N, C-alpha and C positions, 0 to 999 in steps of 0.2 A: 597795548602800548608797547612799543619796542623798546628793548632793554639794551644797554651797553656797560661794558667794564672800564673804569678809569681808574687812575692814581691821581695822587694830590699834586704831581705837577701839572696836571691838566686844570686845575682851578688857578684861574688867574687873580681871583680875589676870593674874599668870604662867600661869595654868592654866585660867581660867573664860572662857566665851563668851556673850554675851546677843546672840541674834539680832534682826535689824531686824524692823520691823513687818510687811513681805510675806513673809520668811521665817518668823516665827512663826505668821503665818495658815495658811501652806502646811503647816507642821509639824503644828499642832493640828487645823486643818478639814479638811485633805485627806488627810494621812497618817494623822491621828488617833495620833501619837505618844504614849507612855507612858513614865514614868520606867524608865530603863535602856535605851530604844532608842538606838542608836548611829546617828551620821552621819558624813559627811566634810566638813571644812570646809578651804577653801584660802585662806590667808593670804596678801594682797597679791600673788596670782598667784606664790608662790615656795615655800611650805611647805605639805604636807599634814598635816592633823590630823585624828585620830580621837577623836570626842568622844561622851561619853554624857549623855543627858538626866538631870539630878539633881533638877530642880525646874520645875512646870508654872506655878505661880503665885508669883513672876515666873518667867518662862520662862529657864533657864538650863542651860548644859552645862559638863561638866567634860573638859578634856582629858585622855585616857589614852594616846595614842600620838602621836610625831610623825615624818614621813618627808620625805626628799628624793624627788621623783617627777618622770620625765622622760618625758612622753608627745607633746610637741610635735614638729612637723617640725624637721629639722635646718637648714632654711632658712626665712626668713620670706618668704612669698608673699602679693602683695597681688592681688587682683582687681578691675579696673575694668569697669563695664559701664554701661549706659544706663537711662533710666528705662523700666520694662517694664508691660505691662498686668496688671490684676487682681492676683492673689496671687503672683505671679512671682518677685518680689524678696523677698517674705516666705519662701517656698520657698528661694530662693537663699542668704538669710541663715541659715536653718537647716542646709542640706545643707553649704555650704561652710564653716561653723562646724565640723560633725561631720568633714569632711575636712581640718581643719587650717589655715584660711586665718587670715592675721594680721589684714588689713583688707579690708573691701569696700567701694568707692569706686563711688559713683552719681553718673554725669556727664551733663549734657545732651548731646544728639547730634542731629544734624539729622533722620535719619530715624526718631526715637524717636515712637511713635505718642501717648504721653501727655506732658502738660505740668502741671507743677504751681507753684503760686504759693509764696509764702514760709511761708504757715500750714500749707498741705499738707505742704511738705517737712520742717518741724519736727516735726508730727505723725508724718508717716511714718518720721524718723530715731529717734524715741522708741520706735515700734514696732518698729522692725529692731532696735535694740539690746537690747531686752527679749528678742527671740527668740533672739538671739544668746547672751545669758546663759542662757537655760533650755536650749538646745541645747549650750552648753559643760558645764553641768551633768551632762546626760543622757549626754554623750558622755565624762564625766570628764577633760575638759581641765584644763589648769592656768592658763589664761588666757582670758578674754573677748575676741575680736577686735572691732575697732573698726570701726563701721559710720560711712561717711561720705557727706555728700549735698553736691555741688558746685553752685554758682551758674551757673559757666560752664565751657566746655571749657578755656579756657586755663588754669584753675586746676589741671586735671590736667596740661597740658604743663609747668606750673613745677615740678611734684613730681619731673620726669625725673632730677634730681642726686640724689635720695633713694635710687635703686636702682643695682644693679649689673648688671641686666640687665633689658629692658624687650622683652617680646615683644607682637606685635598678630597676634590670630589673624583671618585674613583669608580669606574663602571663596574669593576668586578664585584663591589660591593652591592650594587643595583642587581646584578646576575644572581646573587645568592640570597636576594629578598632581604637584605639589610635596609629598614624603611624608617628606623626611629633614631638613630645616632644624630643625624643633623638637627632635628627639633629638639632632643635631650639637651645637646651642647648650647644651643641658642637659650634654652630656659634656665640652664645654669650659670650663664655668662654675665658676669658683673662689671666687666671692662668697658674700655672704649674703641679699641682697634682691633680690627678683624682682618685677616688676609685669608683670601679663598683662593687655592691653586686649581686650575683647570686645564687639561691636556690637549695637545694638538689633535688635528684630524684623525692620526694614527693610533691615539690614545698614550697613556704613560708607558714608558718603559719599565720593566721591573726593577731595574737598578734606580730609577728615579723614585719610584715608591719607595724602595727601602730608604733613599735619603730623606725624602718627605715625612716618612712615618716617624722618623727621628725627632722632628720639630713640629710635628702637628697631628691631626687626626683624620683618618681616613673615614669619609661618608659616602653613602649612597644619597642620590637625589631622586628616589622613587623608583617604580618597577621598569620605567622606560628608559632606553638609551638615547640620549641626545647628542646632536652635533656640537662640534667645538664652540661653534658661536652662538649656540642655544643655551649651553650650560650656565653661563656667566649671568645671562638676563633672568633665566630662572631663578638663580640664587639670590640675584638682588630683589626681584620681585617677592620673593619669599621672606626676605630678611624686612623688607618695607611692610609688608603685612605684619610681621611678628612685632618688630620695634615701633612703628607708628601706628598703624590702625587697629591691631588686637589690643595691645597695651594701652591705646589712647581709650579705647572702649572700655578697659578696665577699671581705669582710673576717672572714666567721666562721672 
């Protein structure tokens, strides 16, 4: 069943929903919905509604069921990375959303290959947020993760107090065989908000490593060196297993 995100302004009364223009276009021109078609609506990222199409002109849905749904990760995970080449950030926006990320932060870093001006950043941000919403609908999430593009690396450092744990994925740790710090820190974690910082294609500069090590823990991600677009997906997959599947199995 197709899912869409709505706000309370789209409720015409307690039981009727009017899709916005983009949603209406998708429903009528892409999915070619007809009366009695059913869809899922997420209201304010809190409540799941099942609704039936009752009118095409004007387009309107009638709510037939309401649910509480819990599909989000039990911890809030933010991934920070750098500007990446080509469509790699679009891939990250899509896949990290599917894997449960709360926020994807893109920050300037010294070894980043690409540089964006203000106009390019605004255009890219709008594109990434749209991809995140579509991926949230496709993966049946209850929230759309936030996409953030920073102007300076210091803006990322200033966010340190927002998190209970900060991890820096550092390839030199993997090269010297460090393989346990990541899992040990997760095992000891008792908070709610985690930030994981991953470097650009050229890796983290030593000056950046020095700055990051003052606010978080340097960790390796196993014995293999991953691409800039792969490391965040590995991190989220590992955390999903640890916090959802493994812990779920322990308490079952």
